[in-house]
C-alpha positions in Angstrom: 0.0 0.0 0.1 1.3 3.4 -1.0 0.7 6.7 0.7 -1.9 7.6 -2.0 -3.7 4.4 -1.3 -3.8 5.1 2.5 -5.1 8.7 1.9 -7.8 7.2 -0.4 -8.8 5.0 2.4 -8.6 7.4 5.3 -10.1 10.5 3.8 -13.7 9.2 3.3 -13.6 8.0 7.0 -12.3 11.4 8.2 -14.9 13.3 6.1 -17.7 11.1 7.5 -16.3 11.6 11.1 -16.5 15.4 10.6 -19.8 15.2 8.9 -21.3 13.2 11.8 -19.9 15.7 14.4 -21.4 18.6 12.3 -24.7 16.8 12.0 -24.6 16.3 15.8 -23.9 20.1 16.3 -26.8 20.8 14.0 -29.0 18.5 16.1 -28.1 20.3 19.3 -28.9 23.6 17.6 -32.2 22.6 16.4 -33.6 20.7 19.5 -34.8 22.2 22.8 -34.1 21.3 25.6 -30.6 20.1 24.9 -30.0 16.7 26.5 -26.8 16.6 28.5 -26.1 13.0 27.4 -26.5 13.8 23.8 -24.5 16.9 24.1 -21.7 14.9 25.6 -22.1 12.3 22.7 -21.6 15.2 20.2 -18.5 16.4 22.1 -17.3 12.8 22.0 -17.6 12.8 18.2 -15.5 15.9 18.0 -13.0 14.3 20.3 -12.9 11.4 18.0 -12.1 13.7 15.0 -9.2 15.2 17.0 -7.9 11.7 17.9 -8.0 10.5 14.3 -6.3 13.6 13.1 -3.4 13.3 15.5 -3.2 9.5 15.1 -2.8 9.7 11.3 0.9 10.6 11.8 2.0 7.0 12.1 0.5 5.5 8.9 1.5 8.7 7.0 5.1 8.2 8.1 5.1 4.5 7.4 3.6 4.6 3.9 5.7 7.5 2.8 8.9 5.5 3.9 9.3 8.1 6.6 9.7 11.1 4.3 7.3 12.7 6.7 7.6 12.6 10.5 11.1 11.2 10.1 11.9 11.9 13.8 9.6 9.1 15.0 11.4 6.4 13.2 13.0 3.9 15.6 11.2 5.4 18.6 8.4 3.9 20.7 6.1 6.4 18.9 6.8 4.9 15.5 3.4 3.2 15.7 0.3 4.9 17.0 -0.8 2.0 19.2 -0.1 4.0 22.3 -2.4 6.8 21.1 -5.3 4.5 20.4 -4.8 2.5 23.6 -5.7 5.7 25.4 -8.6 6.4 23.2 -9.9 2.7 23.6 -10.3 3.4 27.3 -12.0 6.7 26.9 -14.3 5.5 24.1 -15.6 2.3 25.7 -16.0 4.0 29.1 -17.9 6.9 27.6 -20.2 4.7 25.4 -21.1 2.3 28.2 -21.9 5.2 30.5 -23.9 6.9 27.8 -26.2 3.9 27.2 -26.6 3.0 30.9 -27.7 6.5 31.6 -31.1 5.5 30.0 -31.7 2.7 32.4 -34.1 3.2 35.2 -32.7 0.5 37.4 -30.3 2.4 39.7 -28.6 -0.8 40.9 -27.7 -1.8 37.3 -26.4 1.8 36.6 -24.2 1.6 39.7 -23.0 -1.8 38.8 -21.9 -0.8 35.3 -20.3 2.4 36.6 -18.1 0.2 38.9 -17.4 -2.1 36.1 -16.2 0.7 34.0 -13.9 2.0 36.8 -12.6 -1.6 37.1 -12.1 -1.8 33.4 -10.1 1.4 33.3 -7.9 0.5 36.4 -7.2 -3.1 35.2 -6.4 -1.9 31.6 -4.0 0.7 32.9 -2.3 -2.0 35.1 -1.9 -4.2 32.1 -0.5 -1.4 30.0 2.1 -0.7 32.7 3.2 -4.3 33.3 3.3 -5.5 29.7 5.3 -4.3 26.8 2.3 -4.1 24.4 1.4 -0.4 25.0 3.6 0.8 22.2 3.5 -2.4 20.1 0.0 -3.7 19.7 -3.7 -3.2 20.6 -4.5 -4.5 24.0 -6.6 -7.6 23.5 -7.8 -7.3 27.1 -9.0 -3.8 26.6 -10.6 -4.5 23.3 -12.5 -7.6 24.3 -13.5 -6.4 27.8 -14.6 -3.1 26.4 -16.6 -4.6 23.6 -18.3 -7.0 26.2 -19.2 -4.1 28.5 -20.6 -2.1 25.6 -22.5 -5.1 24.2 -24.3 -5.8 27.5 -25.0 -2.1 28.1 -26.7 -1.8 24.7 -28.6 -5.0 25.2 -29.9 -3.6 28.6 -30.7 -0.3 26.8 -32.8 -2.3 24.2 -34.6 -4.1 27.1 -35.4 -0.8 28.6 -36.8 0.3 25.2 -39.1 -2.8 25.1 -40.5 -2.0 28.5 -41.3 1.6 27.5 -43.6 3.4 25.0 -40.6 4.6 23.0 -41.0 1.7 20.6 -43.7 3.6 19.0 -41.4 6.5 18.2 -38.1 4.8 17.4 -37.9 6.7 14.2 -37.2 9.9 16.1 -35.4 8.4 19.1 -31.8 9.4 18.5 -30.1 7.0 21.0 -31.5 4.0 19.0 -29.6 5.2 15.9 -26.4 5.7 17.9 -26.7 2.3 19.5 -27.1 0.5 16.1 -24.0 2.2 14.7 -21.9 1.7 17.7 -22.8 -1.9 18.2 -22.3 -3.0 14.6 -19.0 -1.1 14.4 -17.5 -2.7 17.5 -18.8 -6.3 16.7 -17.1 -6.1 13.3 -13.9 -4.3 14.1 -12.9 -5.8 17.5 -12.1 -9.3 16.2 -9.8 -7.7 13.6 -8.2 -5.3 16.0 -7.2 -7.8 18.6 -4.8 -9.2 15.9 -3.6 -5.7 14.8 0.0 -6.6 16.0 0.2 -8.3 12.6 -0.2 -4.9 10.9 3.2 -5.5 9.3 3.8 -5.6 5.6 7.3 -7.0 6.0 6.0 -10.0 7.7 4.1 -11.2 4.7 0.7 -10.2 6.1 -0.6 -8.4 3.1 -3.9 -10.3 3.1 -4.5 -9.4 6.7 -3.7 -5.8 6.1 -6.1 -5.6 3.2 -8.8 -7.3 5.3 -8.2 -4.9 8.2 -8.4 -1.9 5.9 -11.6 -2.9 4.3 -13.3 -3.9 7.6 -12.4 -0.5 9.1 -13.5 1.3 6.0 -16.9 -0.2 5.6 -17.6 -0.4 9.4 -16.8 3.3 9.7 -18.9 4.2 6.7 -21.9 2.4 8.1 -21.5 3.7 11.7 -21.1 7.3 10.7 -23.8 7.1 8.1 -26.2 5.8 10.7 -25.1 8.7 13.0 -25.7 11.3 10.3 -29.1 9.9 9.4 -30.2 9.7 13.0 -29.1 13.3 13.8 -30.8 14.7 10.6 -34.1 12.8 11.2 -34.3 13.5 14.9 -33.4 17.2 14.3 -36.7 17.7 12.6 -38.4 17.2 16.1 -37.8 20.6 17.7 -38.5 19.4 21.2 -36.5 16.5 22.7 -35.9 15.0 26.1 -32.8 12.9 25.1 
């Protein structure tokens, strides 16, 4: 893969990320009152845009044979695993807390809040006592985070089934967000836990192409769902979520 190929892959994703964040900002502008949880979700989307922009330094350097960012070659920051290790903790923690915020069962909300704290602490300990922080994606963080997210979304769906919101799912923004997030993580996580094989020199071209395509189409689906959800729900001027 050449630098031009990488840019051809990454630009559509970045454009969609920015578009989703802009659509979210448009939603906040159009709906009153502005839900705190949804406002935080939009902030999270802008944070993701920032993370992706900064994190692009590593593949740009790699695919340009280090014509760019030459100073990172041979350093622990040669790969951007460290950057996304931090993002993984923030992302999974935020998303789990976002979806459990819709639960009415206080005990379950407290339980998942404690699980999130435990997830962060245990992941940081693993980062410290293993050498994978700069070399690969933490399988523990990816798998544990995905499981927490999966169960929080399932509980969120059960909450919907017990409410009258099923009659207005078309304009219930969190439902769109849950579909996008769940589909993305269930598709990407199995590939990401093997991302230490992201090494063209090791003869893993097939894996690299698979990873690139999974990331591309999973991102397109997720952010397209976000954008559609924001635009449809922004037509409803009053919102409580």
